[in-house]
Residue, then its C-alpha position, 0 to 999 in steps of 0.5 A: m620907894t618905887p611907886q607901885w604903878l611902875a614896871q620893873r624894868t624902870n629898876a633895872f638901870d640908872s638914869s644915863g651917867i653921862r646925862k646926869v653930868f649933862d644936867l651938872a654942867s648947865s648948874l656951873k657957872d663956866p664949867i670944863n666941859l669935857s664930858i659930852g660927845q657932841p661936836d663943838f661946830d655947827v650944822p654945816h650952812d647948806v644942810r641948815l638951809a635945806a631944813v628951812d626950805a623944807i619945813q617953809s614949803g610944807k615938807n612937816g607931815y610924817a614922813l614914810t616909815h622907812g624912809m623919804p625917798v629922797l635920802r632913803e633911795k640916795l642912800q640905798t644907791e651909795i651903799d650898794g655901790q660900796y658893798n655890791h650886797s644883792d640884800r642889802r636895804v636900807l631904813v631911814t632911823s630917829g638917831v643911831s639910838g632909835g635904830l640901836l632900840l629898833a635891832i634889839f626889838a627885832l633880834l632878841d628874846p628873852g634869854d639870848e646873850v649878846i657879845v660886848f666889848d668892855p668898854y662900850f657905849v652907855m646905851y648897850e646894856p640897858l637897851v639888851s636889858l629892856v627885851g631880857g637879853v644878856c649881855v656878855f662882857v668880853d675884856t679889852y684892856p689894857d689896850f683896848h682892842i679886841d682878841v678873837n679868841k676871847i670872843e670865842a671862848s665866851l660864845s654859847a649856845r644862847t649867844k644871838l648878837i655880836l655888837f661892835n663899834s669902831p671908831t670906839n666910844p669911850t676910848g676912841i680906837v680904831t680896829p685894825k683891818k685884820q681884827i675885823e676882818q677876823i671878827a667878821e669871819l668869827a660871826a659868819r663862821h657862828n652863824i651869829l649876827l654882827l651889829s656894827d655902830e658906825i656913828y664916827r666913821s668919819f673921825c678916823y685921824d690915822e687909817s681910813f674907815v674900814s667896816p666890817a660889812s665888807f668882809n661880811e655880807h649879814t652884817l647890821v650897820l647902824d650909821g647917821f648924821s649927828k656927829s659928821h654934820a653935827m645933827t645930834g638934836w635933828r635924830l636922823g640916822y638910818a640901819h642897812g642890813p639883810a632885808a628880813i632884819i630890815e624889813a622886821m625892824t621898820k615894822f618896830q619903827q611903825y609902833t614906836f618912833v613912827c618914823a624920822p623927822q620929815p624936814a632932817q631928811w630933806a637936810g639929810a639928802v643934801a648932808m650926803d653932798t657935803d665934805v666934812s672933811k675940814a671937820t676931821d682935821i680939826y679933830r685930829g688937830k684937837r687930839d693932838r693938842l690934848l694928847e701933847g698936854i697931858a700924855d707924859r702925866y697919864e696913861i693913854e691908849h693913842p685914840g684914832g678916831a672918833f673924839y674921846m680918850f680914855p686915860r687911865v686915873p693915876k690912883g684911886n678910882a675914875s669916880e673919886f677922880a670925877m668928884r676931884a675934877i668937879e671940885h675945879k669945875l672940870l667935868i669928864i666921864p667916869g669909867n665904869v659908866f662904860s665898863e664893869c671896871d673903874t679905872h679909866f675916864r672919859i675925856s670928849y675933846a668936842a670943844d673949843d681949844e681953850t675949853i681943852d687948854r683949861g682942862i689940860e690945865v686941871l688935868r695936870l693939876l690932878a696927876 
């Protein structure tokens, strides 16, 4: 029975299915962990040194709410050069997840509708529900590409926001440039804000990354250093978009996170000058290794980015399949964690090659 002192909103969603698997991994002996979207390489050496130097030199107090100039101004210069939007401003956030929470607080009123592409990142639906918003799911099965006509058919007078993510978690799909342009133009035509989650932008293996902000100057972008520089525990992200939205998000940051960690911001400024292309090349190889190992046994839409693939289960549902995998010490995430469907499962190949090979062996056995 739920204790009477808990708020009603705590019943609106369960604990993250990903976190449950993360906890399970800690209890298994020698698990084959292909579940967690966390790079298996370390933070680049120069970035670590910059963080240590910041700590040792006393940069440990509260940071400015909107971000320390050493990072925020550097980001602003880079973003201005890329987009040349007169009204685009930057806010340093406590990770992309923190930026997403701030954006949801700043943008949605109860009853507002949000277009979410199914499958979707696990945080989208709970955060929208937290503020009384309503997710309107647009199905992208079977190939996980977005049909703009389906978006248009899902719009209503209450549609406030379109949540877009490419490269995509959990499918690894990279949305083609033409579709991105169509989505951006549709949002502009209907005066609906487009929010682009770009945390995996560094991991595009077959084509260059394209942001919808290139086609729609009102796009709100969330990005960060967690995946590209393996700084997942440092909680350093940033948002950029129309000044009025960034100002509103900054107000909410004052009363929630207060600021992003100051030492991480000094390190982030160094990270901006750190070449991570080698990591991208390595992860392209990991993707190919996994595909070559299981593509003849599973139905898989080709993943062009991030470090995930989303195969269809050979029979039954994904929750049952994930439990069978656990019997062989293999940890994967069932599709119903990310979707209204439970027909696929997510594999993260952010792991060493030995672990990937062990996973391939089990997956071939289960097929």
